C-alpha positions, 0 to 999 in steps of 0.5 A: 488536463495535459498535466495528467495525460500520461504517468509522470514517472520522472516526478519525485515526491519530496518525502522520498528525497534524502535531504527532505526536512525530518520535522515535515516528513514526521508530520507527513507520516503522522497525517497519513493516519488521517489521509488513509482513513479518509480516502484509501478505502481500507475499511471497505477492502477489509470488510469485503476482501480480508475479513471473510479470510479471517477466523476467530479459531485459527490465526491468519498472518498478514504482510504489509509491504512498504508500510510507511508510518504503519497506520494501515497495519494497525487499522487492520489489526484493530478492526480484526480484533473488534470482530474477534478474529485472529490476525497477526500483522508484519509491516515492512518498510526499507526506508530508515525514517519510516521504520524509525517513525513506526517504531515509535508508535504505541505497541499493539499486540499482533503488530510487528514493524521491521526495517526490511524489503520484500526480497530480504524477507523472501530470502529469509523464507518468509511466507504469509497468508495475505500480502497487501500494500498501500500507495506503493505501485505508483512509486515503482518504475515500469521496469520494477513492477513485474519484479515487485508483483512476483515477490509479493505473490511468492510471499503469499500463500493466498491473496495479495492486494495492492491498493493504489491511487487511480489518475484522473483529473477529478482526483487531482482537482479534489485532492488539491482543494481537500488537502489545503488543511494539511500544512506543515507536511508533504501531504499536499504536494506529494499527494498531487505528485502521487496522483500524477505518477499513479496508473489509469485503470487501462494502464494498470491492466496493461502493465499487470502480469498474467495471473493478476486482476485489476479492479476499480474502487471508488473513490479513485482507486485501483486494486491489483489483486492475485489469488494463489488459489486461482491461476497458481501456474500463471501467478508463478510465472509473473 
């Protein structure tokens, strides 16, 4: 499919426009909770990569960068609590509209939402055991990726996991059909744009700085991972 041959780096998602419809945007944030549970794979990431890092005796701090409506942060906190594990989650997003939506969520113990960038948090001396993001990488320009990764590695004392879409014709076709029920929001059109903007596995491996590893996950996911305990000098130079 010619449409997907190269990353559509100049394509803009409607919800990122300053003049997008606020009602449709709010419905988009609300529907993210359904979409992310269905296709983002965080349950498997939690079981395989995050849960082994957590403890019932000592607390673990986690930062969610670019949290959007905040549903992933809440899910991770809920799963940890059900497993009897101590996890505190800080979720940040610089977009005032995302921050406002997240602030309206029902309060959950152990989850804090802030309107803030990673750079601002790093400047304030913020450090976390684990740093994650969901669907952030494809939003970044090529010249922004290395800086974003360096910030997230500097904010973490342990593990960084960036979870994003993996571009393919199959992903595009399935989302084109599967997202039809999500009406009155930007889910379908922006989801298709997101797939067009996302990396293939080979592209992300080429773009990733030293100290980062790229893994493929089903369905149609890329994980970009940094372990502070492994290749620390390489990660510090990223």
